[in-house]
C-alpha positions as CSV (number, residue, x, y, z in Angstrom):
1,M,0.0,0.0,0.0
2,A,2.8,2.4,0.9
3,Q,4.6,1.8,-2.4
4,R,1.7,2.5,-4.7
5,V,1.8,5.3,-7.2
6,L,-1.0,7.9,-7.0
7,L,-2.9,8.8,-10.1
8,K,-1.4,12.0,-11.4
9,N,-3.7,14.9,-12.3
10,L,-3.0,17.5,-15.1
11,T,0.1,15.7,-16.3
12,T,0.7,18.2,-19.2
13,F,-0.2,21.3,-17.2
14,D,3.4,22.5,-16.7
15,D,4.2,22.0,-20.4
16,K,2.0,25.0,-21.4
17,R,4.0,28.0,-22.6
18,L,1.4,30.4,-21.3
19,H,-1.6,30.0,-19.0
20,F,-4.0,32.2,-17.0
21,G,-6.0,32.1,-13.8
22,F,-7.3,34.2,-11.0
23,T,-6.3,34.8,-7.4
24,L,-8.2,35.5,-4.1
25,G,-6.4,36.4,-0.9
26,V,-6.3,38.1,2.4
27,N,-3.7,40.7,3.4
28,A,-2.4,42.8,6.3
29,V,-1.0,46.2,5.5
30,D,1.7,47.7,7.7
31,F,3.9,50.8,7.9
32,H,7.7,51.0,8.4
33,I,8.0,54.3,10.3
34,D,11.1,56.5,10.9
35,H,10.6,59.3,13.3
36,Y,12.5,62.5,14.0
37,N,14.1,62.3,17.4
38,V,12.3,65.5,18.4
39,I,10.0,67.4,16.1
40,G,12.3,70.4,16.1
41,E,14.7,68.3,13.8
42,N,12.1,68.5,11.0
43,P,13.0,71.4,8.7
44,R,9.3,72.1,8.2
45,F,8.8,72.7,11.9
46,D,8.0,76.4,12.6
47,P,8.9,77.4,16.2
48,S,6.8,80.5,15.9
49,K,3.6,78.4,15.4
50,L,3.5,76.0,18.4
51,E,0.5,73.7,18.5
52,R,-1.5,72.8,21.6
53,I,-2.6,69.1,21.6
54,G,-4.5,67.5,24.5
55,G,-4.0,70.6,26.7
56,A,-0.2,70.6,26.3
57,T,1.9,72.9,24.0
58,L,4.3,71.0,21.7
59,D,7.6,72.7,21.2
60,S,10.8,71.8,19.4
61,I,12.0,69.2,21.9
62,S,8.7,67.2,22.0
63,R,9.0,63.5,21.2
64,I,6.1,62.3,19.1
65,R,5.8,58.7,18.2
66,A,3.4,56.7,16.0
67,D,3.0,53.0,15.4
68,V,0.7,50.4,13.9
69,A,-0.5,48.7,17.0
70,T,-3.2,46.5,15.5
71,V,-3.0,44.6,12.2
72,I,-6.3,44.8,10.3
73,P,-7.1,42.1,7.7
74,G,-7.9,43.2,4.1
75,F,-8.8,41.6,0.8
76,T,-7.0,41.0,-2.4
77,V,-8.2,39.9,-5.9
78,G,-6.3,39.5,-9.1
79,I,-5.5,37.8,-12.4
80,V,-2.7,35.3,-13.0
81,T,-0.6,35.4,-16.1
82,N,2.1,32.7,-16.1
83,L,4.9,32.4,-18.7
84,R,6.9,29.1,-18.6
85,L,10.6,29.8,-18.9
86,S,12.0,26.3,-18.2
87,D,11.1,23.2,-16.2
88,S,12.0,25.0,-13.0
89,F,11.3,28.7,-13.7
90,D,8.2,30.7,-14.5
91,L,7.6,34.4,-14.9
92,R,4.4,35.6,-13.3
93,F,2.4,38.8,-13.7
94,L,-0.4,39.2,-11.2
95,P,-2.3,42.5,-11.6
96,G,-5.1,43.0,-9.1
97,M,-6.6,45.1,-6.4
98,S,-6.0,45.2,-2.7
99,F,-8.1,46.8,0.0
100,G,-6.5,47.5,3.4
101,E,-6.5,49.7,6.4
102,R,-3.9,50.9,8.9
103,K,-4.4,52.5,12.3
104,L,-1.6,54.8,13.4
105,T,-1.5,55.0,17.2
106,Y,0.2,58.1,18.6
107,N,1.5,58.9,22.1
108,I,-0.6,62.1,22.0
109,P,-4.4,62.5,21.5
110,I,-5.8,62.8,18.0
111,E,-7.5,66.2,17.3
112,D,-9.1,66.2,13.9
113,I,-11.5,68.9,12.9
114,T,-13.1,66.6,10.3
115,D,-13.8,64.0,12.9
116,S,-14.8,65.6,16.2
117,Q,-16.1,62.2,17.5
118,N,-12.5,60.7,17.6
119,K,-11.2,61.3,21.1
120,G,-8.7,58.5,21.1
121,R,-5.0,58.2,20.0
122,S,-5.5,56.2,16.8
123,Y,-5.8,57.6,13.3
124,S,-7.2,55.3,10.5
125,I,-5.8,55.3,7.0
126,K,-7.7,53.3,4.4
127,S,-6.2,52.4,1.0
128,T,-7.3,50.8,-2.2
129,F,-4.3,49.6,-4.3
130,L,-3.9,48.7,-7.9
131,D,-1.2,46.1,-7.8
132,F,1.3,45.3,-10.6
133,P,3.7,42.5,-9.3
134,L,6.2,40.9,-11.7
135,L,7.6,37.7,-10.0
136,L,10.0,34.9,-10.8
137,K,8.9,31.5,-9.6
138,Y,11.3,28.6,-8.9
139,K,9.6,25.2,-8.6
140,S,10.9,22.0,-7.1
141,R,10.4,18.6,-8.8
142,R,6.8,17.5,-8.8
143,M,5.9,14.9,-6.2
144,N,2.8,13.1,-7.4
145,N,0.2,15.9,-7.3
146,Q,2.3,18.3,-5.1
147,R,5.0,20.8,-5.9
148,P,6.5,23.4,-3.5
149,Y,8.0,26.6,-4.8
150,I,9.6,30.0,-3.9
151,I,8.9,33.3,-5.5
152,A,10.6,36.7,-5.7
153,G,10.4,39.9,-7.6
154,G,9.1,43.5,-7.5
155,A,5.8,45.3,-7.5
156,Y,4.4,48.7,-8.4
157,R,1.3,50.0,-6.6
158,I,-1.1,52.9,-7.1
159,D,-3.3,53.9,-4.2
160,I,-6.5,55.1,-5.8
161,S,-8.3,55.8,-2.5
162,K,-9.4,59.4,-2.0
163,T,-6.8,61.4,0.0
164,G,-8.2,64.8,1.3
165,Q,-6.2,67.9,1.8
166,E,-7.3,67.9,5.5
167,D,-6.1,64.3,6.3
168,L,-3.8,64.4,9.3
169,V,-1.4,62.0,7.5
170,R,-1.4,62.2,3.7
171,L,0.2,59.5,1.5
172,K,1.6,59.7,-2.0
173,P,-0.3,57.5,-4.4
174,F,2.7,55.7,-6.0
175,S,4.9,53.1,-4.4
176,S,7.3,50.4,-5.3
177,S,8.4,47.3,-3.3
178,I,10.3,44.1,-3.4
179,E,8.5,40.8,-2.8
180,A,9.4,37.3,-1.7
181,G,7.5,34.3,-0.6
182,M,6.8,30.6,-0.8
183,G,3.9,28.4,-1.9
184,W,2.6,25.0,-2.6
185,D,1.0,23.8,-5.9
186,A,-1.7,21.1,-5.6
187,Y,-2.7,19.5,-8.9
188,L,-6.4,18.7,-8.7
189,Q,-8.6,17.0,-11.2
190,F,-9.6,20.1,-13.2
191,F,-7.3,22.9,-12.0
192,R,-4.2,23.7,-10.0
193,L,-4.6,25.3,-6.6
194,S,-1.6,27.2,-5.3
195,T,-1.4,28.4,-1.7
196,E,1.1,31.2,-1.3
197,L,2.4,33.4,1.5
198,K,4.2,36.5,0.3
199,F,5.9,39.5,1.9
200,S,6.1,42.9,0.3
201,F,8.6,45.5,1.6
202,G,8.2,49.1,0.5
203,L,11.2,50.9,-1.0
204,N,10.2,54.5,-1.3
205,N,9.0,57.2,1.1
206,I,5.2,57.6,0.6
207,L,4.7,60.4,3.2
208,D,3.2,63.4,1.5
209,N,3.1,67.0,2.7
210,G,1.1,67.9,5.8
211,P,-2.6,68.8,5.8
212,K,-4.1,72.3,5.4
213,P,-3.1,74.8,8.0
214,T,-6.5,74.5,9.7
215,Q,-5.4,71.0,10.8
216,P,-2.6,70.1,13.3
217,Q,0.7,69.5,11.5
218,V,2.4,67.6,14.3
219,Y,1.1,64.2,13.2
220,T,3.0,64.5,9.9
221,N,5.9,66.6,11.2
222,A,6.9,63.9,13.7
223,I,7.6,61.3,10.9
224,S,10.7,61.5,8.7
225,R,9.9,58.5,6.4
226,L,7.0,56.2,5.8
227,A,7.1,53.0,3.8
228,S,4.2,50.6,3.1
229,N,4.6,46.9,3.8
230,M,2.1,44.1,3.1
231,F,1.7,40.5,4.0
232,I,-0.5,38.5,1.6
233,L,-1.9,34.9,1.8
234,S,-3.1,34.1,-1.7
235,F,-5.0,31.2,-3.3
236,H,-4.3,30.9,-7.0
237,F,-6.7,29.0,-9.3
238,E,-5.1,28.1,-12.6
């Protein structure tokens, strides 16, 4: 019984030069944040216009910090375009859309004139991304109906969500990232199902200029660099 050979499914699937599919997945979007040691180190800080937040006046030696304390799950959909390069390598283009949210938690209260009900220390940033990843896939030898693989490459993203001039933290719409991950191909009777875990690390600073002068500037001024990271668990149907 242990020595029997299983019936192989889709025996000619990997011989196709080009094939297509679709992908569904869940994601978690995060920030990599670099702060100024004190907000007075920011060249945009104006000592003649000190802000008062939570009953305290913030001067040039104030230390303001922000972090993503809670990871909020999002959703990803896309299309799979796979080009066979050799027995072990594929080139994959997976355009799609990702929906995510990040909550920046500050060590000072949030005072937002557009949201007077928010009395806490967290500021929510919602994003809708157009994803354009181009990845190289390296596959192991097929084991009956299973085949593990690793994947790496780059991605370009466009955030099409509306960003208002009065947002406390404004983001640039364009970002680039490097991506790496691993997955497992399962050859079923009628299609191949791939389960994949991928990490995306932002390369460029996506922090935009601060909001209108009617809003507090300190939430942006405290940050020197902001990069977008993403963790994606995908299910590819090909």
